[in-house]
Each structure stands twice: as C-alpha cells, then as structure tokens.
C-alpha positions as CSV (number, residue, x, y, z in Angstrom):
1,M,148.3,149.1,111.7
2,P,151.4,151.4,112.1
3,L,153.0,152.6,108.9
4,N,156.6,152.0,108.1
5,L,157.3,155.7,107.4
6,T,160.9,155.1,106.4
7,E,159.7,152.9,103.5
8,I,156.7,155.1,102.6
9,K,158.7,158.4,102.6
10,A,161.2,156.9,100.1
11,L,158.6,156.1,97.5
12,N,158.2,158.2,94.4
13,A,154.7,159.2,93.3
14,L,154.2,156.3,90.9
15,E,155.2,153.8,93.7
16,L,153.2,155.6,96.4
17,A,149.9,156.0,94.5
18,P,148.9,152.3,94.4
19,R,150.4,151.9,97.9
20,L,147.9,154.4,99.3
21,I,144.9,152.4,98.1
22,G,143.3,150.8,101.2
23,M,144.9,153.2,103.7
24,K,142.7,155.1,106.1
25,L,142.9,158.9,105.9
26,F,141.4,161.3,108.5
27,V,141.5,165.0,109.0
28,D,140.4,166.0,112.5
29,G,138.7,162.6,112.8
30,V,136.7,162.9,109.5
31,G,137.6,160.5,106.7
32,G,137.7,157.0,105.5
33,T,139.5,154.5,103.2
34,I,141.5,155.8,100.2
35,V,140.0,154.1,97.1
36,E,141.5,156.2,94.2
37,T,144.7,158.1,93.5
38,E,146.7,159.6,90.7
39,A,150.5,159.9,90.4
40,Y,152.4,163.0,89.2
41,L,156.2,162.7,88.9
42,A,158.5,165.7,88.7
43,D,159.4,165.1,85.0
44,D,155.7,164.7,84.1
45,P,154.4,167.7,82.1
46,A,151.0,167.3,83.9
47,S,152.7,167.7,87.3
48,H,152.7,171.0,89.1
49,S,156.4,170.5,89.9
50,F,157.4,170.1,86.2
51,R,158.5,173.7,85.6
52,G,160.3,174.0,89.0
53,P,159.4,175.6,92.3
54,T,157.0,178.4,92.7
55,P,155.2,179.8,95.7
56,R,152.1,177.8,94.8
57,N,153.9,174.4,94.5
58,A,156.6,174.9,97.1
59,A,155.3,172.0,99.2
60,M,156.1,169.6,96.4
61,F,159.8,170.5,96.8
62,G,159.8,169.9,100.5
63,P,159.8,166.7,102.5
64,S,157.8,163.7,101.4
65,W,154.7,162.7,103.5
66,H,153.4,166.2,103.6
67,A,150.2,167.7,102.2
68,Y,150.3,169.7,99.0
69,V,147.0,171.5,98.7
70,Y,146.0,173.7,95.7
71,R,142.9,175.3,94.3
72,S,141.7,173.8,91.0
73,Y,140.0,176.1,88.5
74,G,139.6,178.7,91.4
75,L,136.8,176.6,92.8
76,H,137.9,173.4,94.5
77,W,140.7,172.5,96.9
78,C,142.6,169.3,96.1
79,L,144.7,167.2,98.5
80,N,147.9,165.6,97.4
81,I,150.5,163.7,99.3
82,V,154.1,164.8,98.5
83,A,156.3,161.8,97.4
84,A,160.0,161.4,97.1
85,G,161.6,163.0,94.1
86,D,159.4,166.2,94.0
87,G,156.3,164.4,92.9
88,A,152.9,164.1,94.5
89,V,149.8,161.8,94.6
90,L,146.4,163.3,94.2
91,I,143.8,161.8,96.5
92,R,140.9,161.4,94.1
93,A,138.4,159.5,96.3
94,I,137.8,157.8,99.6
95,E,135.1,155.5,100.9
96,P,133.6,157.7,103.7
97,T,133.4,155.9,107.0
98,D,133.9,158.3,109.9
99,R,131.8,161.4,110.9
100,L,129.6,161.3,107.9
101,A,127.3,163.9,109.4
102,D,130.2,166.4,109.3
103,M,130.9,165.5,105.6
104,R,127.2,165.9,104.7
105,A,127.1,169.3,106.4
106,R,130.2,170.5,104.6
107,R,129.1,169.2,101.3
108,G,125.4,170.3,101.7
109,S,124.5,166.9,100.3
110,A,124.2,163.3,101.3
111,D,125.3,162.1,97.8
112,N,128.7,161.7,96.3
113,L,130.5,162.8,99.5
114,C,134.1,162.0,98.6
115,N,134.2,160.7,95.0
116,G,136.3,163.3,93.3
117,P,139.2,165.5,94.6
118,G,137.1,168.6,95.1
119,R,134.3,166.8,96.9
120,L,136.7,164.9,99.0
121,A,138.6,168.1,100.1
122,Q,135.3,169.8,100.9
123,A,134.0,166.8,102.9
124,L,137.2,166.6,104.9
125,G,137.4,170.4,105.4
126,I,140.7,170.7,103.5
127,T,141.8,174.3,102.7
128,S,145.1,176.2,102.0
129,V,145.7,176.0,105.8
130,H,146.6,172.3,105.3
131,N,149.2,173.0,102.6
132,G,152.7,171.9,103.6
133,L,151.6,170.2,106.9
134,S,153.1,166.9,107.9
135,L,150.9,163.9,107.6
136,E,152.5,162.5,110.7
137,R,150.6,164.7,113.1
138,A,147.3,166.4,113.7
139,P,145.1,167.3,112.0
140,F,146.0,164.3,109.8
141,A,145.9,160.7,110.8
142,I,146.8,158.0,108.3
143,F,146.7,154.2,109.0
144,D,148.0,151.4,106.9
145,R,145.8,149.0,105.2
146,S,145.1,145.7,106.8
147,H,145.6,143.8,103.6
148,E,146.6,144.5,100.0
149,P,143.5,145.2,98.0
150,E,142.9,144.4,94.4
151,I,144.0,147.5,92.5
152,S,143.1,148.6,89.0
153,C,144.8,151.2,87.0
154,S,143.9,153.4,84.0
155,T,144.8,156.7,82.4
156,R,144.5,159.9,84.5
157,I,141.4,162.1,84.1
158,G,140.8,165.8,84.1
159,I,144.1,166.8,82.6
160,S,145.3,167.7,79.1
161,K,149.0,167.0,79.3
162,A,150.3,163.4,79.5
163,A,146.8,162.1,80.0
164,H,147.8,158.9,78.3
165,Q,149.9,157.8,81.3
166,P,148.2,154.8,83.2
167,W,148.9,156.5,86.5
168,R,145.4,156.4,88.0
169,F,144.9,153.7,90.6
170,G,141.7,152.5,92.3
171,H,140.4,149.8,94.6
172,A,138.9,147.4,92.0
173,G,135.2,147.3,92.1
174,S,134.7,150.1,94.6
175,R,131.5,152.0,94.3
176,F,133.2,155.1,95.7
177,L,135.5,155.9,92.8
178,S,135.2,159.2,91.0
179,R,134.8,157.3,87.7
180,A,135.0,153.7,86.8
181,I,138.5,152.4,86.1
182,F,139.1,150.4,83.0
183,E,142.4,148.4,82.9
184,R,144.9,149.6,80.4
C-alpha cells in the first residue's frame, strides 16, 4: 500500500511512533514488519536533539523521513526515523519476514534476530553509511500497513532521562518485541 508521505512527513515523533507499527521496513530487501518503536521529541531530555545540533545528531535537524543512525555504547548501531520538529523515532523491533538467511548470517544466530535496536540494525546491515539517507529511495523501502493493528504503549527502556514518558509503542501481543509492553 503506498504511503501518504505528505501526511507522514508532517508528524512529530510522538505521532509517528505509533503510526509506524505495522509498516514494513526493508534495507536492500532485508526486513519485516515494524512491531516496536520509541518516540523522542526535540524538547525531551532523553533525545539526542535536546541540546541542539552536533555533527553526530545533524540528521535529526534535517528533513523528516530520513534515517538517523548512531552508535550506542560504542557497540551497536541504532536506526531512527527523523520526524517533524527535530525529533526521531527509534525502531526497536521488527518481525523478520524477508531474507532471514541474510539476517542470521549477519547476527551469527538464528535466535532473537530483530528484537532490540542493536540486533535489528545488525540483522538489517545498518551502519553509519545509512545515516542521513532518505527513506524514500534505495536502499530503504517502507510500505504502509494494510490495517491498523492493536497498539500498546509503555514507558521507554534503556534510558535514564525522562524514562517515565509512556512513549514506547508496540504491536499488542507480538512475540517479536524487545520486551513485553505493559499498558500505562
């Protein structure tokens, strides 16, 4: 189903995060269905854009519907989708559906392919090369959901600032979430 990019590009991170649940995300044909996201607004102390632009977070201050990729703890790449208003949505988990052999080879495992932002980025082959790229063209392909899934929300995880915000969204009941979501 084609995306209404005018509508999507106008959404801030808090609006975009639940909207992404159920969409299909592919990088060079490898991917699946987005099942978990977290929103980070520009005025959110947990957001990389909170203190203003730097070379590391420059993509967050560019056009929406672009990739913002950063390294977490010097170990794992993380994929975010830039939203309107200098925010971004962290893609925390997908249900892997396409080119699973490629994902397994990249991860070195058949288990937990894409349930967590680091695992997901590794399985999809995401690196700093993808930072700032438009999601409207290769290597990315994103397709709209066929129906609106049941979405749960809870507080964000893995952060110390503003962790109380209920800005983590997931496909209710999905076994591919990074962690269970408990409604707040």
